[in-house]
MARDREN-758190 format. One record per residue (C-alpha): residue number from 1; x, y, z. Coordinates in Angstrom, 3 decimals. Layout:
N
ATOM   nr      east     north        up
ATOM  NUM         X         Y         Z
...
// end
This chain:
255
ATOM   nr      east     north        up
ATOM    1   105.648   112.106   140.320
ATOM    2   106.617   112.995   143.500
ATOM    3   104.158   112.917   146.782
ATOM    4   101.404   115.764   146.955
ATOM    5   100.179   116.970   150.497
ATOM    6    97.621   119.602   149.759
ATOM    7    94.149   119.360   150.578
ATOM    8    92.990   121.310   147.937
ATOM    9    93.244   118.755   144.880
ATOM   10    90.690   117.877   142.589
ATOM   11    91.548   114.780   140.344
ATOM   12    89.069   114.296   137.231
ATOM   13    88.896   111.345   135.252
ATOM   14    88.381   111.287   131.520
ATOM   15    89.726   114.916   131.357
ATOM   16    90.653   115.143   128.094
ATOM   17    87.460   116.211   126.430
ATOM   18    83.683   116.865   126.956
ATOM   19    82.362   117.104   130.252
ATOM   20    85.821   115.954   132.123
ATOM   21    87.795   118.849   130.360
ATOM   22    85.023   121.557   131.696
ATOM   23    85.094   120.291   135.060
ATOM   24    88.201   120.311   135.337
ATOM   25    88.247   124.152   134.302
ATOM   26    85.249   124.640   136.664
ATOM   27    86.891   123.520   139.667
ATOM   28    90.712   125.186   138.611
ATOM   29    88.517   128.628   138.499
ATOM   30    87.298   127.663   141.825
ATOM   31    90.496   127.384   143.493
ATOM   32    91.338   123.961   143.403
ATOM   33    94.835   122.261   142.184
ATOM   34    93.390   120.183   139.427
ATOM   35    94.833   116.743   138.313
ATOM   36    93.864   115.798   134.833
ATOM   37    93.906   111.818   134.041
ATOM   38    92.815   110.412   130.514
ATOM   39    94.455   108.209   128.478
ATOM   40    94.957   110.801   125.685
ATOM   41    98.071   111.932   127.314
ATOM   42    98.386   114.804   124.370
ATOM   43    95.071   116.198   125.499
ATOM   44    95.417   116.532   129.231
ATOM   45    98.849   117.772   128.701
ATOM   46    97.172   120.559   126.186
ATOM   47    94.825   121.474   128.872
ATOM   48    96.971   121.453   131.949
ATOM   49    99.458   123.677   129.758
ATOM   50    95.964   126.210   129.435
ATOM   51    95.187   126.211   132.835
ATOM   52    98.583   127.044   133.813
ATOM   53    99.018   129.678   131.329
ATOM   54    95.725   131.377   132.632
ATOM   55    97.119   131.019   136.134
ATOM   56    95.856   128.007   137.939
ATOM   57    97.606   124.870   139.408
ATOM   58    97.443   122.057   137.174
ATOM   59    98.985   119.238   135.989
ATOM   60    98.098   115.732   133.471
ATOM   61    98.932   112.186   134.390
ATOM   62    97.939   109.734   131.858
ATOM   63    95.746   106.657   133.208
ATOM   64    93.356   103.938   132.074
ATOM   65    90.964   103.544   135.046
ATOM   66    90.567   100.110   134.322
ATOM   67    94.143    99.037   134.869
ATOM   68    94.335    98.822   138.913
ATOM   69    97.884    98.211   138.905
ATOM   70    98.230   101.412   137.168
ATOM   71    95.513   103.641   139.536
ATOM   72    97.489   102.096   142.529
ATOM   73   100.401   103.550   141.464
ATOM   74    98.470   106.946   140.482
ATOM   75    97.241   106.686   144.028
ATOM   76   100.386   106.553   145.909
ATOM   77   101.461   110.327   144.716
ATOM   78    98.473   111.538   146.900
ATOM   79    98.364   111.995   150.632
ATOM   80    95.152   114.099   151.074
ATOM   81    92.914   115.164   148.357
ATOM   82    89.461   117.051   148.563
ATOM   83    87.670   116.176   145.514
ATOM   84    87.573   113.262   143.075
ATOM   85    85.587   113.381   140.064
ATOM   86    84.717   110.145   138.524
ATOM   87    83.894   111.232   134.873
ATOM   88    85.564   108.596   132.645
ATOM   89    83.293   106.443   131.031
ATOM   90    80.958   106.481   127.637
ATOM   91    78.621   104.628   125.862
ATOM   92    79.061   101.704   123.189
ATOM   93    76.078   100.800   120.561
ATOM   94    72.528   101.435   120.593
ATOM   95    71.523    97.823   119.632
ATOM   96    68.513    95.821   121.154
ATOM   97    69.016    93.434   123.739
ATOM   98    68.636    90.577   121.323
ATOM   99    71.414    91.911   118.920
ATOM  100    73.830    93.802   121.260
ATOM  101    77.354    92.988   121.449
ATOM  102    78.707    91.562   124.306
ATOM  103    81.941    92.969   123.942
ATOM  104    80.464    96.484   124.168
ATOM  105    78.631    95.779   127.384
ATOM  106    82.049    94.312   128.894
ATOM  107    83.919    97.616   127.924
ATOM  108    81.190   100.097   129.152
ATOM  109    80.885    97.883   132.391
ATOM  110    84.601    97.961   132.607
ATOM  111    85.381   101.932   132.021
ATOM  112    81.924   103.019   133.881
ATOM  113    81.463   101.077   136.990
ATOM  114    84.810    99.204   137.329
ATOM  115    86.746   102.289   136.480
ATOM  116    85.080   103.928   139.257
ATOM  117    85.447   101.511   141.598
ATOM  118    89.145   101.715   141.123
ATOM  119    90.108   105.033   141.506
ATOM  120    87.443   105.334   144.197
ATOM  121    88.725   102.570   146.392
ATOM  122    92.297   103.717   145.751
ATOM  123    91.518   107.228   146.581
ATOM  124    89.267   106.555   149.231
ATOM  125    92.065   106.962   152.258
ATOM  126    93.354   110.491   150.907
ATOM  127    89.650   111.635   150.711
ATOM  128    89.318   110.633   154.292
ATOM  129    92.665   111.902   155.355
ATOM  130    91.673   115.466   154.119
ATOM  131    89.113   115.666   156.822
ATOM  132    86.815   116.774   153.832
ATOM  133    86.667   114.916   151.107
ATOM  134    84.332   114.592   148.155
ATOM  135    83.542   111.738   145.947
ATOM  136    81.637   112.701   142.811
ATOM  137    79.906   110.201   140.476
ATOM  138    79.104   111.143   137.126
ATOM  139    76.230   108.945   136.163
ATOM  140    73.546   109.791   133.642
ATOM  141    69.386   109.621   133.530
ATOM  142    69.928   106.381   132.087
ATOM  143    70.881   104.756   135.297
ATOM  144    67.598   106.032   136.266
ATOM  145    65.470   105.002   133.484
ATOM  146    65.523   102.523   130.608
ATOM  147    64.857   103.023   126.767
ATOM  148    65.008   100.896   123.930
ATOM  149    68.314   100.075   122.346
ATOM  150    70.118   101.240   125.477
ATOM  151    70.188    98.109   127.445
ATOM  152    74.583    97.999   127.813
ATOM  153    74.465   101.504   128.662
ATOM  154    71.456   101.672   130.918
ATOM  155    72.836    98.464   132.876
ATOM  156    76.574   100.213   133.585
ATOM  157    74.861   103.560   134.531
ATOM  158    72.237   101.886   136.923
ATOM  159    75.420    99.661   138.568
ATOM  160    77.524   103.102   139.108
ATOM  161    74.275   105.138   140.783
ATOM  162    74.046   102.194   143.080
ATOM  163    77.792   102.140   143.676
ATOM  164    77.656   105.732   144.532
ATOM  165    74.277   105.232   146.673
ATOM  166    75.854   102.028   148.573
ATOM  167    79.597   103.710   149.286
ATOM  168    77.037   106.904   150.735
ATOM  169    75.661   104.258   153.127
ATOM  170    79.159   102.390   153.590
ATOM  171    80.892   105.671   154.901
ATOM  172    78.701   107.981   156.725
ATOM  173    79.817   109.278   159.726
ATOM  174    83.566   109.669   157.768
ATOM  175    84.642   113.251   156.547
ATOM  176    83.841   112.104   152.486
ATOM  177    80.814   113.461   151.031
ATOM  178    79.200   111.053   148.037
ATOM  179    77.515   113.345   144.963
ATOM  180    75.651   111.973   141.800
ATOM  181    75.451   113.994   139.415
ATOM  182    72.931   112.423   136.657
ATOM  183    73.026   114.466   133.530
ATOM  184    70.252   113.831   130.559
ATOM  185    71.044   115.008   127.102
ATOM  186    74.292   116.671   126.625
ATOM  187    75.735   117.541   122.997
ATOM  188    79.417   117.105   123.793
ATOM  189    82.001   116.472   120.826
ATOM  190    82.538   113.168   121.061
ATOM  191    79.927   111.345   123.044
ATOM  192    77.514   110.206   120.895
ATOM  193    80.052   109.698   117.543
ATOM  194    81.968   107.533   120.161
ATOM  195    78.640   105.653   120.706
ATOM  196    78.110   104.904   116.866
ATOM  197    81.580   104.129   116.098
ATOM  198    82.272   107.607   114.322
ATOM  199    79.177   107.548   112.156
ATOM  200    78.473   111.567   111.819
ATOM  201    75.053   110.966   110.808
ATOM  202    73.706   108.509   113.552
ATOM  203    75.067   111.005   116.222
ATOM  204    73.849   114.046   114.652
ATOM  205    70.429   112.344   114.651
ATOM  206    70.544   112.450   118.699
ATOM  207    70.428   115.824   118.681
ATOM  208    68.408   116.633   115.944
ATOM  209    65.706   119.599   116.235
ATOM  210    66.518   119.883   120.101
ATOM  211    67.156   123.650   120.187
ATOM  212    69.398   123.530   123.234
ATOM  213    70.403   120.383   124.705
ATOM  214    72.894   120.714   127.366
ATOM  215    76.302   121.509   126.969
ATOM  216    79.436   119.940   128.880
ATOM  217    79.850   123.527   130.486
ATOM  218    76.256   123.279   131.767
ATOM  219    77.686   119.945   133.280
ATOM  220    80.449   121.265   134.523
ATOM  221    78.843   124.039   136.291
ATOM  222    76.754   122.038   138.325
ATOM  223    79.333   119.612   139.581
ATOM  224    81.430   122.658   140.465
ATOM  225    78.475   124.126   142.365
ATOM  226    77.627   120.910   143.949
ATOM  227    81.443   120.354   145.255
ATOM  228    81.798   123.932   146.681
ATOM  229    78.373   123.909   148.957
ATOM  230    79.585   123.989   152.600
ATOM  231    80.793   120.570   153.955
ATOM  232    78.042   119.740   155.914
ATOM  233    75.854   119.963   152.522
ATOM  234    75.538   116.640   150.463
ATOM  235    73.783   116.560   147.196
ATOM  236    73.047   113.188   147.222
ATOM  237    71.360   113.104   143.447
ATOM  238    71.093   115.887   141.244
ATOM  239    69.326   115.079   137.794
ATOM  240    70.259   118.015   135.114
ATOM  241    68.087   117.463   131.572
ATOM  242    67.519   120.292   129.360
ATOM  243    64.105   121.839   129.086
ATOM  244    63.350   120.323   126.362
ATOM  245    63.468   116.884   127.572
ATOM  246    61.223   115.853   129.974
ATOM  247    62.867   112.072   130.246
ATOM  248    64.400   109.569   128.380
ATOM  249    62.418   108.804   126.092
ATOM  250    60.128   112.176   125.765
ATOM  251    62.176   115.117   124.184
ATOM  252    60.712   118.226   122.099
ATOM  253    61.842   118.689   118.540
ATOM  254    61.630   121.321   116.334
ATOM  255    61.741   119.371   113.019
// end
Protein backbone atom coordinates (compact mmCIF):
# COMPACT_ATOMS: atom_id res chain seq x y z
CA UNK A 1 0.00 0.00 0.00
CA UNK A 2 1.44 3.38 -1.00
CA UNK A 3 1.62 6.36 1.31
CA UNK A 4 -1.49 8.52 1.49
CA UNK A 5 -1.29 12.22 2.31
CA UNK A 6 -4.88 13.45 1.93
CA UNK A 7 -6.39 15.10 4.99
CA UNK A 8 -9.99 13.99 4.40
CA UNK A 9 -9.39 10.32 5.09
CA UNK A 10 -11.70 8.47 7.46
CA UNK A 11 -10.65 5.05 8.75
CA UNK A 12 -13.35 2.73 10.07
CA UNK A 13 -12.44 -0.44 11.95
CA UNK A 14 -14.81 -3.39 11.98
CA UNK A 15 -16.28 -2.15 8.71
CA UNK A 16 -17.31 -5.54 7.33
CA UNK A 17 -20.91 -5.38 8.58
CA UNK A 18 -23.41 -3.69 10.87
CA UNK A 19 -22.57 -0.29 12.35
CA UNK A 20 -19.09 -0.24 10.82
CA UNK A 21 -20.33 -0.78 7.27
CA UNK A 22 -23.16 1.73 7.73
CA UNK A 23 -20.70 4.29 9.13
CA UNK A 24 -18.42 3.84 6.14
CA UNK A 25 -21.35 4.54 3.85
CA UNK A 26 -22.33 7.61 5.87
CA UNK A 27 -18.85 9.10 5.92
CA UNK A 28 -18.36 8.39 2.21
CA UNK A 29 -21.61 10.24 1.48
CA UNK A 30 -20.31 13.12 3.63
CA UNK A 31 -17.29 13.46 1.33
CA UNK A 32 -14.58 11.48 3.11
CA UNK A 33 -12.23 9.04 1.48
CA UNK A 34 -13.02 5.96 3.54
CA UNK A 35 -10.59 3.23 4.44
CA UNK A 36 -12.37 0.07 5.50
CA UNK A 37 -10.65 -2.33 7.86
CA UNK A 38 -11.80 -5.67 9.24
CA UNK A 39 -10.62 -9.25 9.39
CA UNK A 40 -13.11 -10.40 6.75
CA UNK A 41 -11.35 -9.23 3.60
CA UNK A 42 -14.05 -10.35 1.17
CA UNK A 43 -16.72 -8.25 2.87
CA UNK A 44 -14.77 -5.01 3.05
CA UNK A 45 -13.62 -5.43 -0.54
CA UNK A 46 -17.25 -5.85 -1.61
CA UNK A 47 -18.22 -2.73 0.35
CA UNK A 48 -15.33 -0.75 -1.12
CA UNK A 49 -16.47 -1.79 -4.60
CA UNK A 50 -20.05 -0.77 -3.77
CA UNK A 51 -18.92 2.67 -2.62
CA UNK A 52 -16.61 3.13 -5.59
CA UNK A 53 -19.40 2.20 -8.00
CA UNK A 54 -21.55 4.85 -6.31
CA UNK A 55 -18.91 7.48 -7.04
CA UNK A 56 -17.19 7.56 -3.65
CA UNK A 57 -13.52 7.09 -2.80
CA UNK A 58 -13.01 3.91 -0.82
CA UNK A 59 -10.40 1.24 -0.20
CA UNK A 60 -10.26 -1.96 1.84
CA UNK A 61 -7.47 -3.23 4.08
CA UNK A 62 -7.70 -6.53 5.94
CA UNK A 63 -6.68 -5.92 9.54
CA UNK A 64 -6.96 -7.55 12.94
CA UNK A 65 -6.91 -4.68 15.44
CA UNK A 66 -5.53 -6.96 18.17
CA UNK A 67 -2.37 -7.60 16.12
CA UNK A 68 -0.18 -4.65 17.09
CA UNK A 69 2.52 -5.37 14.50
CA UNK A 70 -0.08 -5.44 11.72
CA UNK A 71 -1.68 -2.23 13.02
CA UNK A 72 1.67 -0.44 13.09
CA UNK A 73 2.39 -1.54 9.52
CA UNK A 74 -1.03 -0.31 8.42
CA UNK A 75 -0.46 3.08 10.07
CA UNK A 76 2.75 3.74 8.11
CA UNK A 77 0.64 4.28 4.96
CA UNK A 78 -0.91 7.48 6.31
CA UNK A 79 0.76 10.84 6.87
CA UNK A 80 -2.48 12.62 7.71
CA UNK A 81 -5.98 11.37 8.46
CA UNK A 82 -9.08 13.29 9.48
CA UNK A 83 -11.17 10.67 11.26
CA UNK A 84 -10.66 7.38 13.05
CA UNK A 85 -13.78 5.42 13.98
CA UNK A 86 -12.95 2.71 16.51
CA UNK A 87 -15.86 0.39 15.86
CA UNK A 88 -14.29 -3.08 16.00
CA UNK A 89 -15.52 -5.00 19.03
CA UNK A 90 -18.45 -7.08 20.16
CA UNK A 91 -19.93 -9.22 22.91
CA UNK A 92 -19.51 -12.89 23.75
CA UNK A 93 -21.84 -14.78 26.07
CA UNK A 94 -24.36 -13.70 28.67
CA UNK A 95 -23.27 -15.79 31.60
CA UNK A 96 -23.12 -14.72 35.21
CA UNK A 97 -19.89 -13.71 36.89
CA UNK A 98 -19.89 -17.11 38.63
CA UNK A 99 -20.07 -19.08 35.39
CA UNK A 100 -18.57 -16.78 32.75
CA UNK A 101 -15.81 -18.10 30.52
CA UNK A 102 -12.53 -16.22 31.14
CA UNK A 103 -11.59 -16.82 27.49
CA UNK A 104 -14.66 -14.84 26.39
CA UNK A 105 -13.77 -12.04 28.80
CA UNK A 106 -10.21 -11.96 27.49
CA UNK A 107 -11.31 -11.88 23.86
CA UNK A 108 -13.81 -9.08 24.51
CA UNK A 109 -11.16 -7.03 26.30
CA UNK A 110 -8.59 -7.63 23.57
CA UNK A 111 -10.96 -6.60 20.78
CA UNK A 112 -12.88 -3.75 22.39
CA UNK A 113 -10.14 -2.19 24.51
CA UNK A 114 -6.69 -3.27 23.35
CA UNK A 115 -7.81 -3.08 19.72
CA UNK A 116 -9.00 0.49 20.22
CA UNK A 117 -5.77 1.32 22.04
CA UNK A 118 -3.62 -0.20 19.28
CA UNK A 119 -5.26 1.67 16.43
CA UNK A 120 -5.57 4.96 18.29
CA UNK A 121 -1.93 4.95 19.38
CA UNK A 122 -0.71 4.04 15.91
CA UNK A 123 -2.78 6.69 14.11
CA UNK A 124 -2.69 9.54 16.63
CA UNK A 125 0.35 11.19 14.97
CA UNK A 126 -1.47 11.23 11.60
CA UNK A 127 -4.62 12.58 13.22
CA UNK A 128 -2.61 15.35 14.88
CA UNK A 129 -0.73 16.13 11.67
CA UNK A 130 -4.03 16.75 9.88
CA UNK A 131 -4.57 19.85 12.03
CA UNK A 132 -8.18 18.79 12.55
CA UNK A 133 -8.43 15.16 13.65
CA UNK A 134 -11.28 13.26 15.24
CA UNK A 135 -11.12 10.02 17.21
CA UNK A 136 -14.46 8.28 17.58
CA UNK A 137 -14.82 5.54 20.16
CA UNK A 138 -17.93 3.45 19.70
CA UNK A 139 -18.66 2.22 23.19
CA UNK A 140 -22.11 1.19 24.44
CA UNK A 141 -24.65 1.99 27.10
CA UNK A 142 -23.19 -1.19 28.61
CA UNK A 143 -20.18 0.93 29.50
CA UNK A 144 -22.37 3.25 31.55
CA UNK A 145 -24.65 0.85 33.40
CA UNK A 146 -24.43 -2.75 34.56
CA UNK A 147 -26.90 -5.55 33.95
CA UNK A 148 -27.06 -9.21 34.94
CA UNK A 149 -25.36 -11.54 32.52
CA UNK A 150 -23.33 -8.75 30.98
CA UNK A 151 -20.31 -8.60 33.28
CA UNK A 152 -17.61 -9.28 30.71
CA UNK A 153 -19.04 -7.00 28.03
CA UNK A 154 -19.86 -4.26 30.53
CA UNK A 155 -16.32 -4.40 31.91
CA UNK A 156 -14.81 -4.13 28.43
CA UNK A 157 -17.07 -1.29 27.34
CA UNK A 158 -16.52 0.58 30.61
CA UNK A 159 -12.78 0.33 29.97
CA UNK A 160 -13.31 1.66 26.45
CA UNK A 161 -15.32 4.58 27.88
CA UNK A 162 -12.49 5.34 30.32
CA UNK A 163 -9.97 5.14 27.48
CA UNK A 164 -11.87 7.82 25.55
CA UNK A 165 -12.37 10.00 28.61
CA UNK A 166 -8.72 9.82 29.62
CA UNK A 167 -7.42 10.42 26.08
CA UNK A 168 -9.53 13.58 25.88
CA UNK A 169 -7.86 14.88 29.04
CA UNK A 170 -4.39 13.96 27.90
CA UNK A 171 -4.50 15.53 24.43
CA UNK A 172 -6.49 18.68 25.18
CA UNK A 173 -4.82 21.57 23.40
CA UNK A 174 -3.95 19.47 20.36
CA UNK A 175 -6.02 19.64 17.16
CA UNK A 176 -7.74 16.32 17.85
CA UNK A 177 -11.25 15.76 19.20
CA UNK A 178 -12.33 12.63 21.07
CA UNK A 179 -15.96 11.64 20.60
CA UNK A 180 -17.65 8.74 22.35
CA UNK A 181 -20.87 7.35 20.89
CA UNK A 182 -22.69 4.94 23.22
CA UNK A 183 -25.57 3.10 21.54
CA UNK A 184 -28.23 1.17 23.39
CA UNK A 185 -30.26 -1.59 21.74
CA UNK A 186 -29.24 -1.88 18.09
CA UNK A 187 -30.58 -4.67 15.90
CA UNK A 188 -27.93 -5.70 13.39
CA UNK A 189 -27.33 -8.87 11.41
CA UNK A 190 -24.62 -10.24 13.64
CA UNK A 191 -24.25 -8.69 17.10
CA UNK A 192 -26.64 -10.85 19.15
CA UNK A 193 -26.04 -13.90 16.97
CA UNK A 194 -22.31 -13.69 17.67
CA UNK A 195 -22.92 -13.08 21.35
CA UNK A 196 -24.94 -16.27 21.66
CA UNK A 197 -22.62 -18.43 19.60
CA UNK A 198 -24.89 -18.59 16.57
CA UNK A 199 -28.05 -19.49 18.52
CA UNK A 200 -30.72 -17.71 16.45
CA UNK A 201 -33.48 -18.27 19.02
CA UNK A 202 -31.51 -16.62 21.84
CA UNK A 203 -30.50 -13.78 19.54
CA UNK A 204 -34.12 -13.15 18.52
CA UNK A 205 -35.25 -12.92 22.15
CA UNK A 206 -33.05 -9.85 22.68
CA UNK A 207 -35.33 -7.86 20.36
CA UNK A 208 -38.60 -9.71 20.96
CA UNK A 209 -41.55 -7.33 21.22
CA UNK A 210 -39.45 -4.20 20.66
CA UNK A 211 -41.24 -2.36 17.86
CA UNK A 212 -38.30 -0.28 16.70
CA UNK A 213 -34.83 -1.02 18.05
CA UNK A 214 -32.09 1.15 16.63
CA UNK A 215 -30.61 0.16 13.28
CA UNK A 216 -27.01 0.32 12.13
CA UNK A 217 -28.00 3.26 9.94
CA UNK A 218 -29.36 5.14 12.99
CA UNK A 219 -26.02 4.85 14.76
CA UNK A 220 -24.05 5.64 11.61
CA UNK A 221 -26.12 8.78 11.13
CA UNK A 222 -25.30 9.80 14.70
CA UNK A 223 -21.58 9.20 14.17
CA UNK A 224 -21.56 11.12 10.90
CA UNK A 225 -23.41 14.03 12.49
CA UNK A 226 -20.96 14.21 15.41
CA UNK A 227 -17.89 14.00 13.15
CA UNK A 228 -19.13 16.73 10.80
CA UNK A 229 -19.69 19.38 13.49
CA UNK A 230 -17.39 22.43 13.22
CA UNK A 231 -13.86 21.62 14.44
CA UNK A 232 -14.23 23.59 17.67
CA UNK A 233 -17.36 21.61 18.65
CA UNK A 234 -16.68 18.37 20.54
CA UNK A 235 -19.44 15.88 21.24
CA UNK A 236 -17.77 14.37 24.28
CA UNK A 237 -20.38 11.67 24.88
CA UNK A 238 -23.59 10.92 23.03
CA UNK A 239 -25.88 8.18 24.32
CA UNK A 240 -28.42 7.01 21.76
CA UNK A 241 -31.21 4.54 22.50
CA UNK A 242 -34.47 3.54 20.85
CA UNK A 243 -37.52 5.20 22.35
CA UNK A 244 -38.62 1.83 23.76
CA UNK A 245 -35.49 1.52 25.89
CA UNK A 246 -35.27 3.64 29.02
CA UNK A 247 -32.18 1.88 30.40
CA UNK A 248 -30.19 -1.30 29.93
CA UNK A 249 -32.75 -3.15 32.03
CA UNK A 250 -35.98 -1.25 31.23
CA UNK A 251 -37.35 -1.99 27.78
CA UNK A 252 -40.93 -1.74 26.58
CA UNK A 253 -41.96 -4.92 24.78
CA UNK A 254 -45.26 -5.39 23.00
CA UNK A 255 -45.83 -9.09 23.58
